[in-house]
C-alpha positions as CSV (number, residue, x, y, z in Angstrom):
1,Q,-5.8,4.4,18.8
2,V,-4.4,3.2,15.6
3,Q,-4.1,5.6,12.7
4,L,-2.8,5.2,9.2
5,V,-2.3,8.3,7.0
6,E,-1.3,7.9,3.4
7,S,0.4,10.7,1.4
8,G,2.3,11.1,-1.9
9,G,-0.4,10.7,-4.5
10,G,-1.0,12.9,-7.4
11,L,-1.1,13.3,-11.2
12,V,1.6,11.9,-13.2
13,Q,2.1,11.1,-16.8
14,E,2.3,7.4,-18.2
15,G,5.7,6.1,-17.5
16,G,6.3,8.3,-14.4
17,S,6.9,7.5,-10.9
18,L,5.4,8.3,-7.5
19,R,6.3,7.3,-4.0
20,L,3.5,6.8,-1.5
21,S,4.0,7.0,2.2
22,C,1.9,5.6,5.0
23,S,2.6,7.1,8.4
24,T,1.3,5.0,11.3
25,S,0.6,5.6,14.9
26,G,-0.8,3.5,17.7
27,L,0.9,0.3,16.6
28,A,4.4,-1.2,16.4
29,L,4.9,-1.8,12.8
30,A,7.1,-4.8,13.2
31,G,4.2,-6.7,14.8
32,Y,1.7,-6.4,12.0
33,S,1.4,-7.5,8.5
34,M,1.2,-4.4,6.2
35,A,-0.3,-4.1,2.8
36,W,-1.1,-1.7,0.0
37,F,-4.4,-1.9,-1.8
38,R,-6.0,0.3,-4.4
39,Q,-9.6,0.8,-5.5
40,A,-10.6,2.2,-8.9
41,P,-14.1,3.6,-9.4
42,E,-16.8,1.0,-9.3
43,K,-14.2,-1.7,-8.6
44,E,-13.3,-3.9,-5.6
45,H,-10.2,-3.4,-3.5
46,E,-7.3,-4.8,-5.2
47,G,-4.4,-6.1,-3.0
48,L,-1.0,-4.9,-4.5
49,S,1.7,-5.9,-2.0
50,C,2.1,-7.2,1.4
51,I,4.9,-7.6,4.1
52,A,4.3,-10.1,6.8
53,W,5.0,-9.4,10.3
54,G,8.4,-10.8,11.3
55,D,9.2,-11.6,7.7
56,V,11.5,-9.9,5.2
57,T,9.5,-11.3,2.2
58,T,7.5,-8.9,0.3
59,Y,4.6,-10.2,-1.9
60,Y,3.3,-8.6,-5.0
61,T,0.3,-9.1,-7.2
62,D,1.2,-9.8,-10.9
63,S,-0.2,-6.6,-12.2
64,V,2.6,-4.5,-10.2
65,K,5.3,-7.0,-9.9
66,G,8.6,-5.5,-11.2
67,R,7.2,-2.0,-11.2
68,F,6.2,-1.3,-7.6
69,T,8.4,-1.8,-4.5
70,M,7.0,-2.0,-1.0
71,S,9.1,-1.2,2.0
72,R,8.8,-0.2,5.6
73,D,10.8,1.6,8.2
74,N,9.8,0.1,11.7
75,A,11.8,2.7,13.4
76,K,9.7,5.5,11.8
77,N,6.5,3.4,11.8
78,T,6.3,4.3,8.1
79,L,5.3,2.2,5.0
80,Y,6.3,3.1,1.5
81,L,5.3,2.1,-2.1
82,Q,7.6,3.2,-4.7
83,M,5.7,3.1,-8.1
84,N,7.5,3.1,-11.4
85,T,6.6,2.9,-15.0
86,L,3.0,3.8,-14.1
87,K,0.2,3.2,-16.5
88,P,-3.3,4.7,-16.9
89,E,-4.8,1.5,-15.6
90,D,-2.9,2.2,-12.2
91,T,-5.3,5.2,-11.7
92,A,-7.1,4.6,-8.4
93,T,-7.3,5.5,-4.7
94,Y,-4.4,3.8,-2.9
95,Y,-4.7,2.6,0.7
96,C,-2.4,1.2,3.2
97,A,-3.8,-1.3,5.6
98,A,-2.6,-3.3,8.8
99,S,-3.6,-6.6,9.9
100,G,-4.6,-7.5,13.5
101,R,-1.4,-8.1,15.6
102,N,0.5,-11.1,14.3
103,G,-1.9,-11.4,11.3
104,A,-0.9,-12.9,8.1
105,C,-0.6,-11.4,4.7
106,A,-3.6,-11.8,2.5
107,W,-5.0,-10.4,-0.7
108,A,-8.5,-10.1,0.7
109,A,-9.3,-6.6,2.1
110,S,-11.4,-8.2,4.7
111,R,-8.4,-9.6,6.3
112,F,-7.1,-6.2,7.4
113,T,-8.2,-4.4,10.4
114,Y,-6.8,-1.0,10.1
115,W,-7.0,1.3,7.0
116,G,-6.0,4.8,6.0
117,Q,-8.1,7.3,4.3
118,G,-6.4,6.8,0.9
119,T,-4.6,8.9,-1.5
120,Q,-5.5,9.5,-5.1
121,V,-3.2,8.4,-7.9
122,T,-4.1,9.6,-11.4
123,V,-2.0,8.4,-14.4
124,S,-2.6,10.4,-17.7
125,S,-1.9,8.9,-21.1
């Protein structure tokens, strides 16, 4: 059974930093494309970053490029999202997601099969 568990969210002031973690079980991380999404109230899921399986390239959406860094530790089956220079508009619930085995990166939430429960990030101005 595949499980993804996010942690590391919280309340931070504008300009601050947070590091999110996503601990996975039931899958070998290297064989899956992994992504971070977020969802603000009454908005759709927004894809933030993605690492394709078998690839060292990380893709970022424009709104977080240069501020967020995604990484993964295949040995620990853990995914990370380092978030710097946070803004109030970054306030949302953050999710990690895994594709089906050997699936590709995509910005559409529907392309990802497995999801964590989410962790709340609140940035105060």
